[in-house]
N, C-alpha and C positions, 0 to 999 in steps of 0.2 A: 831818614826818618829820625826825628829827635827822640832821645831816650825818655821813657817814663820814669819819673823820680822813684827811687826805692821806697818801699812801704814804710820803712823805719822813719823816713822824713815826713810822709803824708799822715801817718797814724796820729801823731800828737795834735795835728790840726783838726782831724776828724773827731778826736776824743774831747776837744773843747766844746763840741756841739752836742745837743741832745741826740741820743742814740738813733732815734727814728729819722731825725733830720739828716744825720750823717749817712744813714742807709740810703735815703732818697738822693742825696747829692752823689754818692758813689755810683748808684745805678745810672743817674743822668750822665755822669762823666764817662762811664764805661760805654754807654750808648753813643755818646758824642765822639769818643775816640774811634770807635768802630766805624761810624759813618764817615769820618775823615780819613779812614785808611791808616790810622796811626797805631792800631793795636797789633802788637807782634803776634805771629802765629807760633804756638808752642807745639812741638812734635816730639815728645819724649816717648821712646820705645817702651811700651808696656806689655803686660801679659794679656793676650787675647782670651776672652771668656765667652763660652757658649752657655746661655741661660734663657729659659722661657721661649726658646725658638729664635732667639736673637743673638747676633754676634757683637759683643762689646769690645772695642779696640783696646780698652784697659778697664780694670774693675772699679775705677774711682769716679764717682758722680757728684753732681751738685744736688744737694737736698732741697726739697720743696720749702717754700717760705721766704727764700731770699729774693726770688724773682716771681712774685705772685701773679703778675699779669703778662709774663712772657715778653718783657720789653727788651731783654738783652740776650735772647737765645743765640743769635749768631755770634755774639761776643764770647759767650761761655764756650761755644764750640771751638773757638780759636785758642783758648787758653789751656787746652790739654785735657779737659775732662773726657772720660770715656762715654759718659751719658749725662743728660741734663734733665732735671725734673722741675717743672714749673707749677704754680698754684700755691696754696689751695685756692680753687676757683669755685664759685657758687652760681646757681642759675641766674640770680639777679645781682646787680651791683649792691654793695653794702659798705658803709664806712668803717665798720668794726667798732671796738670799744672806745670809750672816751680817752683822750690823751691827758697826761703822759701815760704810756703803756709799754715802754721798752726801757730796760735799765741794765747798764753794764756793771759787772763786778770784776774789774781788771785784775785785782789781786788773785783771783781764782780762774781767770780766763773763762768767764761765764757770762750769761745774759739771762735776765728774767723778762718774759714778754707776756702780755695779755692783749695781743693785737685783735683777735677775734675774727679771723677770716676776712679782713679788710681787702677788698678787691673790686675790680671794675666790671665783674660779671663774665660769664663764659663766652658771650659773643665778642666782647672786646679782646679777650685772650686769643680767641681764634683768628681775629684780624691780625694780631701780632704774629701768631704762628705762620699765617699765610704769607706775611711780608718778609719773614726771616729766610735767608738763604742758608739754611742749616740742613745738612743731609745726614746727620748722626742720629743716635737713639734719643728720642724725646719722650719722657714720661709726663703725663698730665695728671695732676693730683686734684681730686674732686671732693667737695663737701656739701653741706646743707646750709641754707640761709638761716640766720639766727632766729627769725620769727616763724619758721616752719615748725609746727609741733613735732615732737620727737616721734610720735606714732605715725607721722606722715613723712619721715625722713627719707624713706626709700623713694618717694616721688622725686625728690630733689636729686638724689644720686642717679636715678634713671634719666632725668632730663639732661644732666651733664654727660652721662655716658653716651646717650644718643648723639649729642652734639660733638663731642671730642673724638669719638671712635675713629673716624676716618683720618684724623690728623695725628693721632698718637701712636708711638711705638708700643707703649703699654699705658694702662690707666691705673692710678693708685687711688684707692678708696680710703679716705681719711676719717676714721671714726674715733680718733684718739686725742684730738686737740683738747687741752683742758680749759680752753678759753671760749667755748660755745656751750651754753648751759645744757646740761644733760646729755651731751654728745657721747660721752663714754659709756652711757647705759647700753649703747649698741654693741658693746663688747660682751654683754650678758649672753648666756647660752641660748635662750629662746630668741632674743632679739637678733643676735648674730646669725643664727640659723635661718631666720626669716629673710633677713637682708641679703645674705649670700645666695639664698635660693632664687630670689627674684633677679638679682644681678646676673647670675649664671644663665638663667633662661634668656634674659635680654642679650647677653654677650653672644649666645649661640645664634639667636635670630639676626643680630647685627653681622656676625661672621658670614652667614648665608647671604644676607643682603649685599654686603660689600665685597664678598669673595676674598676675604682676608681676615685672619684670626689675630685679634689684638689681646694680649695677655692682661689679666686682671690681678692686681696685687693689693693686699690689705695692709694698712699702716696701723700698728698697735702701740699701746702705751707701755712705759717701763714699770708702771706701778701695779704689777700683776704678780700674784703668788704662783707657785709651781702648778697647783691644781688649775688655776685659770689659764695659764699658758698651755697646759696639756689639753684643756677643753677647746681652746682656740685652734690649736694644731689639728685636733680631730675634725673640727668644722671645716678647716681649710682643705683637708684631705677628702672629706665627705662630699664637698661641693666642687672639688677639682679646681680650686683657685690656683693661679699660676705662680704666686710668690707672696712673700710677706716682708714688710719693712719693719725692722725692730731697731730703734724705737722713736717715738715722739718725745716731747719734753716731759719732765717730771714735776709733780706737785710737791715732792719731797724737798727738803732743804739740807740734806746731808752734805757736810763739808762747807756750808756757808751759814750755819745757824746763827752765828754771832755778828753777822754783817748787817748794817742798817737796811740794805736793800732786800734782805731776806724776808722782811715783813711785807713786801709788795706781793699782791696776788698775781698769779700767772704761772706759766711753765718755765722751769729752769733748764737751760741748755748749756753746753760747753763742758769743760773738763770735769766738773763734779758729777756729771751724768754718766761718765764713762763706765764705771764699775756696774752700775745698775742696768744699763742698757746691754752691756756685754753679758751679764748674767742671764738676761732674757734670751739672748742669742744662743747661749749654751743650752738652755732648757728647750728652746725650739728645735735646735739641731738634734738633741736626744729624742724628742718626740716625733720629729719628721723623718729622721734618717736622711736619705738623699732624695726624698720624694719631690720636694720643691725647693727652690732657692730662697735664701735669706739675704736681704739687703741690710747690712749693718750700719747704723747711724746713731750718733750720740757720744760726744766727748772726744772726737778725733781732733787732736791738736798738733800731731806730728806723724812722721812716717811709722814710728813704732806702734802708735795706737791704732793706726789703720791696719797694720800687719796683725795686731792682736785680735782685731775683729774677724779677720780671715781665719786665723788660727782657732778662734772660738766656734767657727762653723758658718760664718758668712761667706757667700759667693761673691758679693759685690759690696762696696761701701759708699757712703755719702757723707758730706759734711756741709756746714754753713757757718756756725758760730766760730769755728776754728779760724776761718779766714778773716774775721773781724780783728783777731789778735795777731795772726801770722801773715796775712796778705796772700797774694797769689802764689808765692813760692811754695805754699803748702800743697798745691796741686801736684807739682813736679815731684816733691819729696814723697808724697803718698803713692804716686804711680811707680816710682823706683822701689819703694819699700814693699809693694805688693806684687812684684814680678814673680 
């Protein structure tokens, strides 16, 4: 098997391209390598984790957003991740926001994006899930279409939940992307209570229908104060939600204020997000105790930052932007650091 060139040689070529173009080329290349049997299988011994009734071979996962349509599920499974999360997916296909909509900040190991849930729709994702020979833990992240009124958002989440339930190990409910108008309103106390209530009722009905319980987790924003985090934690406990993902990208620009790209609209991810997202994890851990697991994501760029999320109270961790700057070696490094 010919060796894959080290990422330090590939990265300069990718960084000459528009960020979204490089993203698409990387996914296509990964898919091609896997289909040709040229992708090495990584088996780093990690710490097994029991959470949400599932057994994770290690606590390090792929965050949603990198593989929105589930095109490389099998490949991610070979690269050493303990679990893979795909999406965000919506009921109907949608193109997302106008381009350009993804911007690198290499000096800060960060990205600003305003993609806007661009995806091929839930049916296309399920075709890819069905074709993948992946037997590991698969999270499917669901959202609402951009043109669905916010007061009808629950309808879209229910459509997606119905469709993905039988194929997912867990379902992540994304109400925290800053790139879909008004979506974060669903984190408000009354709105969240109503949404979680209908989702929990449907989850119970689907568990009876399929004879299998699939956990529900909620993905929240980092731009929340202590009182808001406490209210969200109370809602999670009240509705017996199975887990929480902390966090999505931030609208803040702490750490990148003076950079030209900071003026771009969208969510900031990568190293500058680390402190803010980790602070939310600590607040959630204090509010929840050990009642439900926290999946920590935001600013993981090395093994030490992955370990810090665990120490802050996360049970599992995920990353995406870190791989843009570090490549696939980041997976092995984080698995070792979280043993």
